[in-house]
N, C-alpha and C positions, 0 to 999 in steps of 0.2 A: 249720148254715147257716140263718139265719132266713128265713122265707118272705116272699115279696113282699108288701108292704103292712104288714109288722110295724112297730110303732112303734120297734123297736130297729134297724131297717134304715135305713141312710143312705148315699147316694152323694155324696161331697163334690164330685164333678165336676158334679153337677146342682144348679142354683140355682132356687129359686122366683122368680117375677117380682118379688114385693115385696122379697126379699133382694137381688136384682140392683139394684133401684132404690135401696135404702138404701145399698148399696156405692158406687154411682155418685154419690149425693148426698154421701157422706162424702169421696169423692175430690175432687169439685168444691169442697167446703168447705175441705179441706186446701190445695188449689191456690190458692183465693181468699185464704186467710190468708197463704200463702207469698208471693203476689204483693203483698199489702198490706205485709208485712214488708219485702220488697225495695224497694218504693217509698219507705217511710219511711226506711230506712237510706240509700238512694241520695239522697233529698231532704236528709237531714241532712248527708251528706257534701258535697253540692254547696253547701248553704247555708254550711257551715263554710268551704269554699274561697272562695266568693263574698264573704262578709263579711270574711274576712281580706284579700282583695284590695281591696275597695271602701273599707274603713276603714283599710287599711295598718297592721294591728295590729302588724307587726314593725318599724315605723318611728317615730322621734320619741319624745321624753320631755319632758313639762313638769316642770320642776324643783320647782315649788311644789305645786300641788294634787295632781298624780299621785304625787309623792313621798310626800305624806301618805297617800294611798290605799294605797300599797305598804307603808308602815310599819304602817298599821292592819291590813292583811291578813296581816302577819307580825310581830305585836307582840312586844316584849320580855317581856311577861307578859300573863296574862288580865285584869289590872287596867288595862292600858294603854288610854288613850283621849285623843283630842283632842275635847273636848266629849263627845258620846255615843259609846259603844264599838261603832261600826258594824263594826269588824273581827271581832267575834265571828261574824258571818255571812258575811263575804267570805273569811275565812280558809279554811273548808272548800273553797270553790270554787278558791281559789289552790292549796291542797294537792292537789286532785284532778288538776290539770294539771302537777304536779311543780314548782310555783313558776316555771313558764315564763311570762314576762310577756306575750309575744305570744299564747300559747294562752289565758291568763287573760282578755285583752281579747276574743279571738274568742268564747270560751265565754260571756262576759257579754253580748255582742251577740246571740248566738244565742238565749239565754234570753229576752232582752227582745223580740226579734222574734217568737218563738214565743208568748209570753204575750200580746203585742199582737194577733197573728193570732187567738188564741182569743177575745180580747175582741171583735174584729170579728165573728167567726162567731157568738158568743153573742148579741151585740147584734142582729144581723140576724134570728136565729131568735126572739128575744124579741118583736120588734115585727111579725112577719109570721106567717102561718099557711099551711100547705099545703092548697090547695083543688084540686079536680079540674082546674080550668082554669089554676091558677097555681102548681102544685107545682114544675114545672121552673124557672119564673122565680124562685121563692123560693129554690131551691137555688143558682142562678147568683148571685142577689143575696147570699147568704151567702158564697159564694166571693169575690165582689168585696169584700165587707166585710172578710173575713179578709186579703186582699191589701192593702187600704187600711190596716188597722191595722198590719200588718207594715211596710209602706213608710213610713207616717207616723212610726213609732217611731224611724226613722233620724235624725229631726230632733234627737233627744237628743244626737247626736254632731256637731252643728253646729260646736262649738268644737274638736272632735277630742280631747276628754278621754275616752279610751276605757277606761281602767282602771276596773273596777267600784268604786263609791264609795257613800257614804251616799245620794246622789241616786239611784243605780242601784238600790240595795236598796229604797228607798222606792217607786220607780216600778214595779218588777217586782212587789213585794208587793201594792200596791193594784190593779194591773192584774189579777192572778190572782184577788184577792178579788172584784172587781166582775164579772169574767167568770163566776165561780162563782155569784154572785147572779143574773145574767141567765140562766144555764143553769137555775137553779131556777125562774125565771119561765116559761121556755118549757116545761120538763118538767112544771111544776105544772098546766098547762092540759090536759095530755094523759094523765094517769094517775089511777087511783083514789086515794083519800085515803091508804091504807096505802102504796102505791107512792110517792106524793109525799113522805110522811114519810121513807121510807128514802133516796130520792135527795137530799132536803134535808139529812139528817144527814151523808151522805157528802160532799156539796159544802160543807157548813158546816165539815167537818173540813179540807178543802182551803183554804177561806177563812181559817180560824183559823190554820193553819200559815203562810199567806202574810202575814197581819197580824202574827203573831209575828215573822216575818222582818223586818218594817219597824221594829219597836219600838226596837232599839238605834240605828237610823239617825235616825228622827224620831218620837218618842213620840206626837205629836199625830195622826198618821195613823190609828192603830188605832181610837181612839174615834170620830173623824170618819167614817171609812169604814164602821164597824160601824153607826152611827146611820143613815147615808144608805142603805146596802143594806137595813137592816131596814125603813125607810120604803118603799123600792121594792117589796120582797116583800109588805109589808102592802097597798099600794095595788093591786098587780098580781094577787095570788093569795089574799089574805085573811089574817086575823089568826092562824089556826092554824099555817100554814106560817111566818109571820113569827115567831111565838113559838118554833117549832121551830128556825128559823134562828138566832135570837139565843141560845137556850139552848145549842146545840151549839158555837157560836162561843165563848161565854164559858166553858163547862165545860172545853173542851179546852185553853184557854190555859195553865192551870197544869200540864197534862200535858206540853205542849211545853217549858215551863220545866224541869220535872223531867228530861225526856229530855236537854235541852241541858246540864244540870249533870252528869248521870251520864256523858254522852259527853265531858265536859270541854271543851265548846264555851263554856260559861259558867262563871265561877268560883263557888265556893260562897258567897262574900260579895258576890254581884252587886248587892245593894241598896246597899252602900256605894259601889260604882262609880257607880251612878245618882245617889246623893246628891251625890257630888263633882261630877258633870257638871252638876247643877242649881245648884250653888254657884259654878261657874266664871263669871266675868264674861262677858257677851255681847260678842264682838268688835265688833258693829255694832248700833246701836239698833234697826234693823229686825228683829233676831232676838229681840226681846222679844215677849211675847204681846200687850200693848197696841198696840205698833206694827204687828204683823201684822194685828190686827183693823182698825186704822185703814187700812192699805193695802188690805184687802179692801173696806172701805166706799167708799174713794175710787177704786176700780177704774174705774167708768164715766168719771170725770173724766180718768184717765190714758189710757184708750182714745181718748177724744175728742181729747186733746192729741196723742197719737201720730198720729192721722189728720190733725189740723190742721197738723202739721209735715211731712206728706208732700208730695212735689212735686205741682204743680197737675194735670198731665196724667193721672197715675194716678187721682187723686181724681175728676176729671171723667168718666173712663172708668168708674169704679166706679159713679158716680151714674147713668150711662146704662144700665149693666147692671142695676142695681136697678130702674130704671124699666121695663125690658123684663120683668123677673120679675113685678113688680106687675101690669102689664097682663095678663100671662098667668094670674096666680093669681086675681085678684079676680073675674073673671066665671066662674071654675071651668071653663074650657075646657081641652081637651087641649093644643093648641098647643105640641107638643113642640119644634118648630123654634125658636119664639120663646123658650121657656124655656132651650134650650141656648145660644142666642145671648146671652141675659142672663147665664146662669151663666158663659159663656166670658169675657165682658167683665169681670165681677166677679172671676173667678179670675185673669185676666191682670193686672188692676190690683193685686190683692192681692199677687201674686207680685212685681210691681215695687216696691210699698211695702216688701215684706220684704227687698228687696235683690237679687232675681234679675235677671240681665242681660237684660231684655226689650227687644227692638228698639223704637225710637221712644220708648217710655215711660221706659225707664232703660237706655240702651245700655251704660253702663260697669259698673253693679252695685256693690255694697258688700259688705264682709265681714259675715257674720251675727253673729259674736261671741257670747259667753256670755250677754250681757244684751241681746240684740237685741229691742227692743220691736216692731220691724216684723214679725218672724216671728209673734209672737203676734197682732198686728193682722190679718195676712193670714189666719191660721187661723180667727180668730173671724169675719171677714167671709165667708170661704168657707163656714163652718158655717151662718151665717144665710142665705146665698144658697141653699145646698143645701136647707135646710128650706123656704124659700119656693118654690123651684123644684119640689120633688118632692112635698111633702105635700099641696098643693092644699087649703089650709085652707077649711073651710066646706062641703065637699062631703059627700054621703052615699051616693055611688054604691057604696061597698063594704059598706054595711049595718053599719057600726061601731056597737056599742052603747057606752054611756057608760063601762062598766068597761074594755073593751078600749082605748078611746081614752085614758083616764086612765093605764092601765098603760103604753101605748106612749110617751106623752109624758113620763111619769115616768122611763122608761129613758133617753130622749134627754137629759133635763135632768140626770140623775145623771152621765152620761158627760161632758157639757159642763162640769160644775163640777169634775170631777176634776183637771184641771191646776192649779186653784187650791188644792185640798186638798194636792196634791203640793208646791206651792211655799209653803205657809203658813209664815210665819216665816223666809223666806229672807233672807239678808243682801243679796241683789241686788234684793229687792222681789218681791211676789207677782205683779205683772204681767209683769215681764221673765222671771222664772224659769218662768212658765207655758209659754214657748216650748220649753223642754226636754221638755215632755210633750205637744207639739202633736199627736203621733200619736193621742192620745185624742180630740182635737177632730175629727180627720178621721173617726174611727170614729163619733162622734156625728153627724157630717154624713151619713154613709151611712145610719145608723139612722134619721135624720130623714126621709130620702127615702121610707122604707117606709110601707106601709099594711097593714091587716089581711090583704089579699090583694094579690098582686103582678101588675103588668102590664109589658109590654115597655118602655114609655116610662120607667118608674121604674128599671128595670134600666139603661137608657141613661144616665139622670141619675147613677145610682150609678157607672157606668163613667167618667163625666166627672169625678166627685169623685176617683176613683182616679188618673186622668191628672193632675189638679192636685196630688195628693199626691206622685206620682212626680216631677213637675217641681220642686216645692218641695224635696223631699228631695234630689234630685240637685243643685239649686243650693246647698243647705246643705252637703252633703258636699264639693262642689267648692270652696266657699268655705273649708271646713276644710283641704283640701289646700293651698290657696294661702296661707292665713293662720291656722294653728293657734294655739291659745291659748299665748302666751308661748313660741313656738318658731319655728324657721325653716320655710319651706315643706317639705312632706313629700318633694317630689321631690329636695330637696337633702340628705336624710338617707340617706347612702350608706355610711357606715363602720361595720362591725360592731364593737360595743363590749360588753365584759363589764360586766354590771350585777348587783351583789349577790353572794351566796355560793353560788348554786345553778347556776352556769354558764349563766345566762340571758343571752342576747345581744339587743341591739336595734341597728338601723341608725340612726346619729346623724349630724348634720352634722359635718364635719371639725373645726371649732373646738371644739365641745362634746365630741366624742369625745376629742380630744387633751387637753382640760382635765381630764376625768374620769380618763383613763388615766394622764396625767402626775401628777395629784394622788395617785393610788394608788401609783404607782411610787416617788415621792419619800417618801411616808409609810412604805412598806414598807422603804425603805432605812435608816430611822432607828428601826425597831422596831415599826411598825404591824402588827397582826394582826386577823383577823376577830374581832369581839366586843369590840374596844377601845372603852371609853366615849367618846362624843363628844356635845357640846352645840352645837347650831346656833344661832348668834346673828347670822347674816348678815342684812343689812337687807332684801334682796329675798325672804327666806323660801324656803329651798332644801332642804326635807326629802329630796329625791331624792338629794342628795349623800351624806348619811350612809347611806342605803340602798345606793347604788351601791358605797360603800366597805365594806359589811358591818359597820357600826358598831353598837355597843350604844347605844341612845338611851334617855332617861328614859321613865318610864311615861306622861308627858303628851305624848310624841311630838314636840312642838315647844314651845320655851320661850315664844314670843310671836309676834305677827304685827304687825310694824311698819307704821305708816301708819294704823292704826285708833286711835280715841280711847281705847279701853280697853287698849291694848298694855301700859302699865306696870302696870295693875291685874292683867292676866293673868300678868305676870312675878311679881308679889308673891304671887299665889295659887299658882303652880307652885313657888315656892321656899319655901312654907310647910311645916309639919310633915308632912302626909301623904306628901310626895314626897321627903323628905330621905334615904331609904335608898339613893339613887343615889350612886355614888362620885364626887362632884364633885371631890374632892381629886386624883383620878387622871385626871380627864376631859380629853380634848383639846377645843379650841374651834375652831369654824368661823366666821369673820367675813367681812365684805366689805372689799374694798380701798376706802380712804377716797375716793379719786378717783372711784370708781364710784357714790357716793351723791350724787344730784343734789338731793335735798330738803335745803334749808338746815338744817332742824331734825333731819335724820336722824342727823347726827354726834353731836348731843347725846343723842338717844334711845339710840343704840348704846352710847355711853360710859357713860351712867347704868346701862344694863342690865348691862354688863360689870362695873361696880363692885359691883352687887348680887350677881352671880354669883361674883365673886372673893371677896366676903365670906363667902358660903356655902362656897366651896371652901377657904377659909383660906389662900389664896395671893394675893399682890399681882400685879396684871396691868398691864403686860406683863413686869414685872421677873423673875418666876419661870417664864416661858414662853419657848420658843424657836420662831421662825418656821420651819416646815417647807417651806411652799410659798406663793408669792404670785403668783397669776394673777388671774382674776376672783374667786376665793375665796382667803382667807388661812387656812391651817391652822396651828394652834399646838399644841405639846405641852408638858406640864409637865416641868420639869427639876429635877435634884437639886442642882446647883451653879450659882452665878451665872455662871460662865465659859461655860456653854452658852447663856445667853440673850443678848439684845441684838442679834440679827440685824435687818437692815433689811427690814421686810416691805413697804415701799412702793417698793423699788428695782426 
């Protein structure tokens, strides 16, 4: 028995005060992390449920663009691409949810909302600082910015094209990359040099992976965003961290390529796929580099033209709001009430110009559409209004030095220009497509309100921007419910329909559901099976039909896109040597009923394309094909004897 006081004696029931304190601290720490984990999981579950309901991810299907996105996400081979092979990076997301289309859409929306929320938070932290008097205001401001970014990102879904696409990849990737750069800016001001280098390397790795994600979608995004973020880091925190940022971004790119090839997400001959993509004729002249640069240069003219075409009352209201803001800003007074009135007038008028049903100014409202210039105009005007209302230019009450001011405004300018980086080279024009990334503009607006230290009135202005974002996003989503892109109103999509070969189902309008189901039933009655080769030559461009039937499509995913000047050049390119390993001689054809082609030149375009396709197949059309079904679409199958052909496909 050891004597009392021996170092070998210990009673486990007796704890020293420091041991009891450490145990209590560990318990508090574990409970804190458990609570955080619970909140995160619950938040993700609620967000998943909410986005699924708000965006109606289980309803509707656009037969053109969304069909292409689905074919790209489940391609016939790793070499498959329409233009650039964006499916290399949407395919893992699709596979993660078991090729369920509704879940694919919901996960895509969730990732976009989360990345935009991070961008808002990072932007707010990059342009403010925690002081003893303003720490709480700065945190609230960051929360408002995160909510604004998340809400504004829903404008991407104005046309209700919810299936992840090349635009989605491009937007999510550049959003994550810029959020990483802004986090470097905020972290770089608060750490020692060694710590800043470590966090910069980690965040540069995240940015590099995000930019790598955008490359098969739009190769111009990677160099443009890398240059812009490098300039931001250089201006905000110095050349050492800027060099570190660029170094790790560039060095890790080949690592991601190697990982993608080893994981079989990219083919080993990926360079040949990119080479073919560059050789493919551009469907629209705006998709050439020279035209994209010209569109960017002429952007101010287009903005002015959009405002000039707006109704008189909203424009007059906007001018009155801007006058209030200038009166409040120029003398550098607080005048919060006057600034809120000015911002409210500008915001309401911008919403009316964008098509929101605003009483008196625009009681009826208009559909937002995929190329709605009004949405972009509204976002840009609200951005300018928020900058004027909140920044109080020319004041020095915060004690800003030149470096802090330059870094803050560089952050705002970078985010404001991102929608146009996103839309660079778009076939719909750089100005109109910027509306799809309008959430970034709202984040810039919130960031522009900030100063080095925060006060209550700036938080109020930030909250006003959040309200504007909620109203405009709600109007955009509501417009999408009423008039989705090339589809019936979502409320009319009520019939459960089998789509594809993975037992995925969507609610479709009765006519479309009957058309797809009937087409499949009639095809199966004459020998159709999943994986049967099918070439889509329908005039209205319907890649979703081959996907819905479970067809095997060529590596170019779609033969051409009628209605564009380069349609015949694209046909010739796709029927050239690199693509002739597809079994055209055994392929079925999907065409449009002649009576459904309203364009007088459309019949000639389809006939010429069918002649070229029949020459490659080695079969005369329609003499060696039998009509299987003739509704909105006409399905043909190759026959072995002349007696099988000759059915009336227009009857």
